[in-house]
C-alpha positions in Angstrom: -12.2 6.9 -27.4 -14.0 9.9 -25.9 -14.8 9.9 -22.2 -18.4 10.8 -21.4 -19.4 10.1 -17.9 -22.5 12.0 -16.9 -25.8 10.3 -16.5 -26.9 6.9 -14.8 -28.8 6.8 -11.7 -26.8 4.5 -9.5 -27.2 5.2 -5.8 -24.6 4.1 -3.2 -25.8 3.8 0.3 -24.4 5.9 3.1 -21.1 4.8 4.6 -21.2 4.2 8.3 -17.8 3.5 9.9 -16.8 2.9 13.5 -14.5 5.2 15.4 -14.1 8.7 14.1 -15.1 8.2 10.5 -18.2 10.2 9.6 -21.0 8.8 7.4 -21.0 9.8 3.8 -24.2 11.0 2.2 -25.9 8.8 -0.4 -24.6 9.8 -3.9 -26.4 9.8 -7.2 -24.2 8.5 -10.0 -25.1 8.6 -13.7 -23.6 7.5 -17.0 -25.1 7.9 -20.5 -26.9 4.9 -21.9 -27.3 3.2 -18.5 -29.2 -0.1 -18.4 -30.3 -1.9 -15.3 -30.4 -5.7 -15.1 -29.3 -8.4 -12.6 -26.1 -10.4 -12.3 -26.3 -13.7 -10.3 -29.3 -12.3 -8.4 -27.8 -8.9 -7.6 -28.8 -5.6 -9.2 -26.3 -4.5 -11.9 -25.7 -1.1 -13.5 -24.4 -1.1 -17.0 -22.7 1.9 -18.5 -19.7 3.0 -20.6 -16.3 4.5 -19.7 -14.2 5.9 -22.6 -16.4 3.8 -25.0 -15.8 0.6 -23.1 -18.7 -1.4 -21.7 -18.6 -1.4 -17.9 -20.7 -2.4 -15.0 -21.0 -2.4 -11.2 -23.0 -4.9 -9.2 -24.6 -3.8 -5.9 -24.6 -6.0 -2.8 -27.7 -6.1 -0.7 -25.9 -4.7 2.4 -22.7 -2.9 1.5 -19.7 -3.2 3.9 -18.5 -0.1 5.7 -16.4 1.9 3.3 -18.0 0.4 0.1 -15.4 -2.3 -0.4 -15.3 -3.7 -3.9 -13.8 -6.5 -6.1 -12.8 -6.0 -9.7 -12.7 -8.9 -12.2 -10.3 -7.8 -14.8 -11.3 -10.4 -17.5 -13.7 -13.3 -17.9 -16.2 -12.0 -15.3 -18.7 -14.7 -16.3 -16.4 -17.7 -16.3 -16.8 -20.2 -13.5 -18.6 -17.5 -11.5 -19.7 -19.7 -8.5 -16.1 -21.1 -8.2 -14.3 -17.8 -8.4 -15.5 -15.9 -5.3 -17.5 -13.0 -6.8 -21.0 -14.0 -5.7 -19.7 -14.9 -2.2 -18.0 -11.5 -1.9 -21.3 -9.8 -3.0 -23.1 -11.8 -0.3 -20.6 -10.4 2.2 -21.2 -6.8 1.1 -18.6 -6.2 -1.6 -19.5 -4.3 -4.7 -18.3 -6.2 -7.8 -17.1 -4.4 -11.0 -15.8 -4.9 -14.5 -14.8 -3.0 -17.6 -14.4 -4.7 -20.9 -11.3 -3.8 -22.8 -11.3 -6.8 -25.0 -8.6 -9.4 -25.6 -5.8 -6.9 -25.2 -3.6 -8.8 -22.8 -3.1 -5.9 -20.3 -1.4 -3.7 -22.8 -0.6 -0.1 -22.0 -3.7 1.2 -23.8 -5.9 -1.2 -21.7 -4.3 0.0 -18.5 -5.3 3.6 -19.5 -8.9 2.5 -19.7 -8.6 0.8 -16.3 -7.4 4.0 -14.9 -10.4 5.9 -16.2 -12.7 3.2 -14.9 -11.2 3.3 -11.4 -11.5 7.1 -11.4 -15.1 6.9 -12.4 -16.2 4.4 -9.7 -14.1 6.1 -7.0 -15.7 9.4 -7.8 -19.0 7.8 -6.8 -17.9 6.5 -3.4 -16.3 3.0 -3.9 -13.4 2.3 -1.6 -9.9 3.6 -2.5 -8.6 0.1 -2.8 -10.0 -2.7 -4.9 -9.5 -6.5 -4.6 -8.4 -7.5 -8.1 -9.4 -10.8 -9.7 -7.2 -12.1 -12.5 -8.5 -15.2 -14.2 -6.2 -16.8 -16.8 -4.9 -14.0 -19.1 -6.7 -11.7 -16.7 -3.5 -12.1 -14.6 -1.7 -9.9 -17.1 -4.5 -7.3 -16.7 -4.5 -7.4 -12.9 -0.7 -7.3 -12.3 0.1 -4.7 -14.9 -2.5 -2.3 -13.6 -1.6 -3.1 -9.9 2.1 -2.4 -10.5 1.3 1.1 -11.7 -1.3 1.6 -8.9 -0.1 -0.4 -5.9 -1.7 2.0 -3.4 -5.1 1.3 -5.0 -5.1 -2.5 -4.5 -6.2 -4.3 -1.3 -5.4 -7.8 -2.6 -4.9 -9.8 -5.9 -6.5 -13.1 -6.5 -5.0 -14.9 -9.5 -6.7 -18.0 -10.8 -4.4 -20.0 -13.1 -3.1 -16.5 -14.0 -0.8 -15.7 -16.9 2.3 -14.1 -15.2 4.6 -14.2 -18.2 3.3 -13.8 -21.7 6.4 -15.7 -23.1 4.8 -18.8 -21.5 1.3 -18.0 -22.8 0.4 -17.1 -25.5 4.1 -17.1 -26.5 4.5 -20.9 -25.9 8.2 -20.4 -25.4 8.3 -22.9 -22.5 6.5 -26.2 -21.9 3.0 -24.8 -22.4 0.9 -25.2 -25.6 0.8 -21.5 -26.4 -1.5 -19.8 -28.9 0.0 -18.6 -32.2 -2.9 -16.3 -33.0 -3.0 -14.7 -29.6 0.8 -14.3 -29.6 0.5 -12.4 -32.9 -2.4 -10.3 -31.5 -0.4 -9.5 -28.3 2.6 -8.2 -30.2 0.2 -5.9 -32.2 -1.5 -4.6 -29.0 1.9 -3.9 -27.3 3.2 -2.4 -30.5 6.3 -4.6 -30.6 8.2 -4.3 -33.9 9.1 -8.0 -33.8 9.2 -11.1 -31.6 12.7 -10.3 -30.3 11.3 -7.1 -28.8 8.5 -9.0 -27.2 10.8 -11.6 -25.7 13.0 -9.0 -24.3 10.1 -7.1 -22.7 10.4 -6.7 -18.9 6.9 -5.6 -18.0 5.4 -9.0 -17.3 3.9 -9.7 -13.9 7.0 -11.7 -12.9 9.1 -8.6 -13.6 7.1 -5.9 -11.8 6.5 -7.2 -8.3 8.7 -4.7 -6.3 6.1 -1.9 -6.1 3.5 -4.4 -4.9 5.7 -5.9 -2.2 6.7 -2.4 -1.0 3.0 -1.5 -0.8 2.2 -4.7 1.1 -0.3 -6.0 -1.4 -1.2 -9.6 -0.4 -1.5 -12.2 -3.2 -3.4 -15.4 -3.4 -3.3 -17.8 -6.4 -5.3 -20.9 -7.2 -3.6 -23.2 -9.7 -4.0 -26.6 -11.3 -0.8 -28.6 -11.0 -1.5 -30.3 -14.4 -2.1 -27.0 -16.3 -0.4 -27.3 -19.7 -1.9 -24.0 -20.9 -0.4 -21.7 -18.2 2.1 -24.0 -16.6 2.6 -23.4 -12.9 6.4 -23.6 -13.1 6.5 -20.8 -15.7 4.0 -18.5 -14.0 2.8 -18.7 -10.4 5.9 -20.5 -9.1 8.1 -17.7 -10.3 5.7 -15.1 -8.8 5.8 -17.0 -5.5 9.6 -17.3 -5.3 10.2 -13.7 -6.3 7.5 -12.2 -4.1 8.7 -14.0 -1.1 12.3 -12.9 -1.8 10.9 -9.3 -1.8 9.2 -9.9 1.6 5.7 -10.0 0.1 2.8 -12.1 1.3 1.6 -14.8 -1.1 -0.6 -17.9 -0.6 -0.9 -20.5 -3.3 -3.6 -23.1 -3.4 -2.7 -26.1 -5.5 -5.3 -28.5 -7.2 -3.5 -31.8 -7.8 -4.2 -33.4 -11.2 -6.3 -30.4 -12.4 -5.5 -28.6 -15.7 -6.3 -25.1 -16.7 -10.0 -25.7 -16.3 -12.1 -25.6 -14.2 -11.1 -22.3 -12.7 -11.6 -21.6 -9.1 -12.5 -23.9 -6.2 -15.6 -26.0 -5.6 -15.7 -24.1 -2.3 -14.1 -20.7 -2.7 -14.3 -19.9 1.0 -10.4 -19.8 1.4 -10.2 -17.1 -1.3 -13.2 -15.2 0.0 -11.8 -15.2 3.5 -8.4 -14.1 2.3 -9.8 -11.1 0.3 -12.2 -10.1 3.1 -9.5 -10.2 5.8 -7.0 -8.2 3.9 -9.5 -5.7 2.6 -11.0 -5.0 5.9 -7.8 -4.7 7.9 -8.3 -2.8 11.2 -5.7 -0.2 10.0 -8.4 1.2 7.7 -10.6 2.2 10.7 -10.2 4.2 13.8 -7.8 6.8 12.4 -9.5 10.2 11.8 -9.2 11.7 8.3 -7.4 15.0 8.4 -5.8 17.6 6.2 -3.3 20.2 7.3 -2.7 23.5 5.4 0.6 25.2 6.0 3.0 27.6 4.3 4.2 24.9 1.9 0.7 23.8 0.9 -1.5 21.0 2.2 -0.7 17.6 3.8 -3.1 14.7 4.2 -2.8 12.7 7.4 -4.6 10.3 9.6 -4.5 10.4 13.4 -5.4 8.0 16.1 -6.3 9.4 19.5 -6.2 7.6 22.9 -9.3 5.6 23.5 -10.0 7.7 26.5 -8.6 11.2 27.2 -8.6 12.1 30.8 -9.0 15.7 32.0 -5.6 17.3 32.6 -3.6 14.3 31.3 -1.1 14.6 28.5 -0.2 11.8 26.1 2.7 10.7 23.9 2.7 11.6 20.2 4.1 9.1 17.6 4.9 10.4 14.2 5.0 7.5 11.6 6.5 8.1 8.2 5.5 5.6 5.5 7.5 4.2 2.6 7.4 5.0 -1.1 4.7 2.5 -1.9 2.2 4.2 0.2 2.5 7.7 -1.4 -0.6 9.1 -3.0 -3.7 11.1 -2.2 -6.1 8.5 -0.9 -5.2 9.3 2.8 -5.3 5.6 3.5 -2.4 3.8 2.0 0.0 5.2 4.6 -1.7 3.0 7.2 -0.7 -0.2 5.4 2.3 -0.8 7.7 2.1 0.1 11.3 -1.5 1.2 11.4 -2.8 -2.0 12.9 0.0 -2.1 15.5 -1.2 1.0 17.3 -4.8 0.2 16.8 -4.5 -3.2 18.5 -6.7 -3.0 21.6 -4.0 -4.3 23.9 -1.5 -1.7 22.7 -4.1 1.1 22.9 -4.8 0.2 26.5 -1.1 -0.2 27.5 0.2 2.8 25.6 -2.5 5.4 25.1 -1.1 7.9 22.6 -1.8 10.1 19.6 -0.4 8.5 16.5 -0.1 10.5 13.3 0.5 9.1 9.8 1.0 11.9 7.2 0.8 10.9 3.5 3.6 12.0 1.1 2.2 12.9 -2.3 3.0 10.7 -5.3 6.4 11.4 -6.8 7.5 13.4 -3.8 9.9 12.2 -1.0 10.4 12.8 2.7 14.0 13.4 1.8 15.2 14.3 -1.7 18.2 11.9 -1.9 19.1 8.7 -3.8 17.8 5.7 -1.8 19.9 3.1 -3.6 23.3 4.8 -3.1 25.4 2.7 -0.6 27.3 5.7 0.5 25.9 8.2 3.1 24.2 11.2 1.5 24.6 14.9 2.5 21.5 16.1 4.2 19.8 18.7 2.0 20.0 22.2 3.5 16.3 22.6 3.4 13.7 19.9 4.1 11.6 18.6 1.2 8.2 20.1 0.6 6.3 17.2 2.4 8.8 17.2 5.2 8.4 21.0 5.6 4.7 20.4 6.1 5.3 17.8 8.7 7.6 20.2 10.5 4.6 22.7 10.6 2.1 20.0 11.5 3.8 18.8 14.7 3.8 22.2 16.5 0.2 22.7 15.4 -0.8 19.4 16.9 0.9 20.2 20.2 -1.0 23.4 20.4 -4.4 21.8 19.8 -4.0 18.4 21.6 -3.0 17.3 25.1 0.4 16.1 24.0 3.3 15.5 26.4 6.3 17.3 24.8 8.7 15.0 26.7 7.3 12.0 24.9 7.3 12.7 21.2 8.6 9.8 19.0 9.3 9.4 15.3 9.5 6.2 13.4 9.4 5.3 9.7 10.2 2.6 7.1 12.1 2.7 3.9 11.5 6.2 2.4 10.2 7.0 5.9 13.3 5.5 7.4 15.3 8.2 5.6 12.7 10.7 6.8 13.1 9.5 10.4 16.9 10.1 10.3 16.3 13.5 8.6 13.8 15.0 10.9 15.5 13.7 14.0 18.8 15.3 12.8 17.0 18.6 12.1 15.3 18.7 15.4 16.9 16.3 17.9 15.4 18.2 20.9 11.9 17.6 19.6 12.0 13.8 20.1 12.4 11.4 22.9 13.3 8.5 20.6 13.6 7.5 17.0 13.0 4.2 15.2 14.4 4.2 11.6 13.7 1.1 9.6 15.7 0.2 6.5 16.5 3.9 5.9 19.7 5.9 5.4 21.2 9.0 7.0 23.8 11.7 6.7 26.5 10.3 8.9 27.9 13.7 9.7 24.7 14.4 11.7 25.6 11.7 14.2 27.0 14.0 16.9 23.6 15.9 17.1 21.9 12.5 17.6 24.3 10.9 20.0 22.1 11.4 23.1 18.8 10.5 21.4 17.6 7.0 22.1 17.5 5.2 18.7 16.5 1.7 17.7 17.3 1.0 14.1 16.4 -2.0 12.0 17.6 -3.3 8.6 17.5 -6.5 6.5 20.9 -8.1 5.9 20.0 -8.9 2.2 18.4 -5.5 1.4 19.1 -4.7 -2.3 16.7 -1.7 -2.3 18.3 0.4 0.4 21.8 -1.1 1.1 22.2 -2.4 4.6 25.5 -0.4 4.8 23.4 2.7 5.1 22.2 1.8 8.6 25.4 0.0 9.6 27.6 3.0 8.9 25.3 5.4 10.7 25.2 3.2 13.8 29.0 3.2 13.7 29.1 7.0 13.4 26.7 7.3 16.4 28.9 5.0 18.4 32.0 7.1 17.5 30.1 10.2 18.7 29.4 8.6 22.0 25.9 7.4 21.3 24.5 4.1 22.4 22.0 3.2 19.7 20.2 -0.2 19.5 20.5 -2.0 16.1 18.8 -5.1 14.9 19.8 -6.6 11.6 17.7 -9.5 10.3 19.7 -12.3 8.5 18.2 -13.4 5.2 15.7 -10.5 5.2 15.6 -8.3 2.1 14.0 -4.8 2.1 11.0 -5.7 4.2 12.6 -5.3 7.6 9.4 -3.5 8.8 7.4 -6.7 9.2 9.7 -8.3 11.8 10.6 -4.9 13.3 7.0 -4.0 14.0 6.4 -7.5 15.4 9.3 -7.1 17.9 7.6 -7.7 21.3 9.9 -5.1 23.0 9.5 -2.4 20.5 6.5 -0.5 22.0 7.7 -1.1 25.6 11.1 0.4 24.7 9.6 3.3 22.7 7.1 4.5 25.3 9.7 4.1 28.1 11.8 6.9 26.6 11.4 10.4 27.8 13.2 13.7 27.1 12.7 14.6 30.7 11.7 18.1 29.9 10.4 20.3 32.8 6.6 20.5 33.1 5.2 23.0 30.7 8.2 23.1 28.5 7.3 22.9 24.8 9.5 20.8 22.6 7.9 21.3 19.2 8.9 24.9 18.5 9.8 26.0 15.0 13.1 27.9 15.2 13.1 31.2 13.4 16.6 30.7 12.2 17.2 27.8 9.8 20.7 27.4 11.3 19.1 26.4 14.6 17.7 23.3 13.0 21.0 21.5 13.3 
């Protein structure tokens, strides 16, 4: 289908955000063949994207940032029970594109991508709250797994999470023979055996969502014989919790597949609102740095009050793989709220910078899953090179105390923390690597650096041995690192680590004890001096 997106007059109001976010001007958006009508009392704009019927409903008073929900399928089913009108009343835009009864197949996901790009271009928020009703669960999870950084939350209502259950009917559910035949055609499976062996169902693709911190909420009827809970939501719940993800399930005793939703959907609405409007989305200034290696998006939080003549700590926070992208927002998913907490801002005034690594790039170009220590690449990766340029630039332009510069990071950013600290140990007063890995041969250069490392004992993504062996190497080199290993925790060691009550007091107590006026963040001219 041909994409033609050029003509509908759909005006988004100005965005007014607190802190340092500037207001965006009102934008005119247009699609060919636009028609205006109303949806549940709210103005709706109907248009097409790649030949598919689509629409966006406007709230009367949009929330800051133009938050939005996206019903993937059945947008007119049990509307009052499935949260959309209530979200509109709270200021969410509400959107839908019709891709037909295509079961979230790869071609449908392509249309979803085009729709997302179209509405984002007109000012809607970078992250959408997805609503997956019944088979819409396939649509929501399959798009979300490919775009985890673009999702603020997923609400599944009696959602299909494994098409072998429905429409396949290979479990205890009633199934649907005609839909099963159609599904195999849309997915281009050559036979049923290929369909049954497929590993792209929602129950199979949860890891990127957990890594991105996408919260899930499901509403299910315990007597559902169409989409049985045991074959769908129960599996999602068990696996997502094992991955360290957040999921809430609301059970309706004695209720079947219908009616969808809740008589009072307030619990769902509150869940979506609270996770969409996390404080980590506000307060950090949007920035872009241009250096010799290109450009780097980053967000920066400043002390609430900057006193004349005073200098403040700088915290560099390196995010994980799930937060990569170009929205300049996803990197705040983990850790952003910690430093924005009013009590922490008052107790520990500091500059806090969250750079964003581009999609498909890495802070360190090594194999994360290898249980053996890697050899540190001679040269830093492209994104890390830009970070190395950014830090001295920040010190020149901001009142930063060079004796109190800290680095911390999780998962991919844990690797980055070990890497940048090893390249420039004199730059930092302390390092906090979470579930990362290092080149153990760099331990001697880090022996005097205060380090507090964290890892989950059951981590199957980045083997726990990576941190254990580096801690042992540091101890052999005469270092005295702190190490906390969480029993029973898988890859998500950052949630308990960032909740440690002594983390910030310990971090901000560290100082490199450099003489006044001494600059720590200096780029060496000779690459050999980085070690």
